[in-house]
N, C-alpha and C positions, 0 to 999 in steps of 0.2 A: 503493498500499499505507499501514494504516494507522503503519508507521516510518517512512516518507519524510517524513511531512507532521506539522507541529509546532501545536500550539497557538494562540490569538491571545498568550498569555504568553510562547513561545518555547521550551514545554516541549512534551516531545515527545507525542504521541496516546496513548491507552492502548489496546494492543493485547489482544488473548485471554489469550496467557500470561501479562499484567499482571493481566487481572481473572480467571482463573481461576491461581493456581500451582497448585493441589493438582491440574489437572489434565493431562494430558500428551497434546502434540498430537499427532497423525497420522503426525509427518513422522519423531518420534525412536521411534517402534517399528520393530524390526526386522525384514528383507523375511522373509516367514514360509518359511524353509529347514525349521522343523520341523515342519509341517505334513504330517501322515499320510501322506496319498495322494502329495504330493509328493516323498514319504524312498522309496515303494513301486519306482521306476525304477530307484536303486539296486540293489535286494534281489532274488534269486534265488527262484525260485518257490518252494520249502522257506522261506527264511526269510518270505516274507511269510505263506505259513500258519502259519508257525509266529507270527509277529507278531500275523496274527489273531485266535488263540486266547489269547495271553496280552492282547489287547485285550479282549476277551470274559468272559473270567474277572474283568476290572479293573471290567468296569463292571458286571456283575454278582453278584458277590462280594464284591469289594473294594473299589469306591464306586458301589452300584447304586442308580440312579436313585428316587427316596422324596417321594414329595408326600402331603399330609394329606388326606381328603374329610372333609369338615364339612356345607357346606351341602346343603341339600335342594332339590327345587321347590317346595316349600310354604315352606320357611322358610329366607330368605335372614339377614336382619337380627336375626330372632327363633330365631336357633341353638340356644337355649338350648328348643325346644321340638320339637327336632326324629324324626320318627316312627321313624329305625332300628331297629329293636332288635338285641337280644344275650340270647338263652336259655340259659341252662346246659344241658348234655348229658352226656355221657357223653365223659371224657374232654377236653371245652375245652366251647366254644359255636357256636351258630349263627346267623347274622347273616341278617338279612331287611329287603331298605330299599332305598332310594334315594338317590343322591347327585346332584348338581349343580355344575355350574361348576370341578367340580375340576379346575384347570389340570395339562398334561401325563401325565395319567393313560391317554390311551391308549397310550402306551409307557415306564411305570413298572411299575420290577421290583417294587415296594412301593408298598401302601396304608396310609396310618395312619387306618383309619375310626373314624369316634368313631359311640357305636350306645348306644342305650339302654338298660342291665339290667331286667329283667321282675322279674327279683326286686326288688332295689332302689328299683327308677326311679330311679340316679342315671347319667351321663353313663359311660361307661368307654373306655378306647383300643385299638384293636385292630392288631395285624399283618396282612395279607389281601397275598397272594402273587398275583403275576402268573400267569395262566390255572387260577385256582383252582374248583374245580367249581363252579357257579352266580354266574359271578361273569360279567359281563358290559359294556366299558364302548363308546360309541359313541362319535364326535367331531363337539363340534356347532360345524356352519357357517354360515356366510352374517354371519361376525361384522367389524365395520368397523374394528375396533383391537385390536393386541393379535396378530397374524393370529401372529406368531413362538409364538409360545403354544396348545399344543391343548389347551381345554378340552374334559373331556368329561362324559355323561352315565355316573352308573354304575348297574347293578342287581345287589341283591344276593340272591336266593334262593335260602336253604341251603348260604349260605357255610361252610364251617366250620372255627373256629378253636382251634388243639389251645391246651392252656393255657397252657401257655411262651410262646405270642403274645399274651396278654392283658398291656398295656403296667400294670404294678402301680401307676406313682403317679398314673392316671388316674381318680381316682376321682366325680367331679364336675364340672361345669361352673365350677367356680372352676380347677379345675386345670386345665382345657380353657383356660381365659381366659390363664394364663401364656405357653403355645403360641400364642396370637393376636397375643402382646404383644411379645414375640420378631419374629415373623414381619413386627409392622407396623414393628417400626426397620428394617427391609429395604427391606419397600416404600416409606419416608420419603423415600429415599433413588433412587427411580426416577422421580419431577418432577423431582429434581432435574437429572439426567442429559440429562433430555428438554429440560427451560430453555435448560440451556446451549448442547445443538444449534441449539435456535432461534433464541439472540442470532445465537452464528456465525453461524448461515446469513444473518438478517438484518445482519448487522455488515457483511459482507462485499456482499450487496447492493448496501443501500446506496448504498456506495462507488461502485458500478461502475455503474448504471440512472441517467441521464439525464432529468432533464424539462427542461421550459424553462429549457436551458443549460447548466441545473448540476446535480451529480451529487446525489439525494434525500438522502442525510446536511448538506446544507448548511441544511436547512430548519428550522427551530427545532421545530413540533410533532414533525418527527422522532427529532432529538436529545433530545428531550424523552421518550419513547415508550420509546428503547433505554437510554434511564438507570431509567426508573421498572422497565423489563423488567431489569436489572442488579441496581436495589437488591432485587430481588425473591430473584433470584438469592441474593447475597451472604445475607441473613438466612434463605432454604430453607438455607443450604449450615452457617450458627453452628448454626442448631435440629437440623439433622443428628448435627454435629459433637457438643452438648451431649448429644443424646442416648444419643448412643455414649460416653460419657465417664460416665452416669446407668450406664449399663448394664455395664459393664467394673467402676467401683466396686461395685459391686450396690447401689444405689439407685431403680434405675427404676420405675419403679410402670407397673400398665398407664394410668393416665392421661396420663400422659407421654407413652410411644407413642403414645397418641389425638390426645393434642393435636398434636405432631409430623406425624404420617402428615395429621390433617384440615385444617392451616393448610397446610403445605408442598403438598398437592394443588389447595386450593381458590389461593394465589397461582402457582401451577403453571399453572392455568386463565386465570391473566390474562396472564401472560407468551405464553402460544402464541394465545391472541388477539389482541393485542398485535401479538405477529409476523405473523398472516392480513392483520393490517391494513396492518401496513406492507409486504407486498410485494401488497396491491391481487389484483388478480385474480388473478395467481401463486399468490395467496396459495390458492387452491381446488387447486390442481394437486400430483400429485404429486413432478413434475418439480423440484419445490424442496424437496421434505421436507417444509416448516411442516405442508401439512394431514395429512400420515400424522402425525405429533407431535402437531396438534391430536386427530386420530380416534386414538391412540392412548393419550392421556393420558385421555381419558375412561373407561375401564375402571378403571383406577388410582385415578380421586377414586370410584369406588362399590365397588372388592371392597379384600377384607381389612378389611370394614367401612365404611360407608357416610361423608361427610361429615357425615351427621346423630348417627349413631349414636355417630361415638369422637367428637363433640364432648357427649353426655350421657357417654359414661363416663365425659369431663374432669368435664366439672360434675357430675357422683357425688361425686369425689373432691375438687372445690372445695365446695359443699355438703351434701353429706352428705345428699344426699336422690337417690333414685333415681326416673326417670323419664321409664323406656322402656316402660311401660304405662301405658294411660289408667286415669285414676281411675275408682272404678265407678261417679259419676253419669253418668261421662260414655258409659259403657258401657249403661248402662240406657237412657241418650238412642238412643245407635245399636240397640237393640236395638229399639226402638219405632217409627223412622224403616223 
């Protein structure tokens, strides 16, 4: 074990709790005595029925599952060009269009649908409840990563939304960008957790596996890779912490959020790639979890804005120049080709 070993200078070897003091080791978590179904065995049938009713109310009325629906089949990075429409009708709005890659939409209680107001041509937000007439949600199959998230395809055909269910503060794509910036704060921490898990696995694997008569952590090149992984994780954590401080102080900009999301996912990609190398052939087996982490990181690298789009959001703040769309000369050349 790492705690039993000493370095060349007589200092204790760095263990996981020292490397990540902000993380709680799994061994510190209490046993799952509070698990909902485990407690059921202690209850009478009447008490179980009451418990289920309370749970249903809590999940659907007090704390419903809410997801936002922005991305469309033909408009991912170019989200401002979305085609879903909101047409004003008596007493509310009629929504028509499609959404794609909406996380956990298959079981969400409420969808926040972004649609183009046919009168103003601006983006508005609408509350659509599960089971609304004209709403159809299907699960996207055959994903290789983040399989715990049920991404869905959404079809809206004349879905009626009452006037009171239109979000009053979403009146343009600039307002939508505020929502995206906040969600990128959360997504910026996901690669940190994945990278920590990969480092933990590799650290233990190199201690336990032997080649040429010694453990793999005895080789210089393997130690260099571990240190590079650790350095990336510490830097990613500081980036995430700084972003949260800016958010708490009310000073965060879309560029701050985009920079952290883009940079953290880029560095996490390097971490999991190094982890796969350290495990050799075992790095492609799900048994050792690194391969799973490798796959899970790929969608995180692309969703909530690809690396490139988030870089351009930050670049716009740095230079004052937006470069999302091709200049006219390039468009004309593309049209000729």
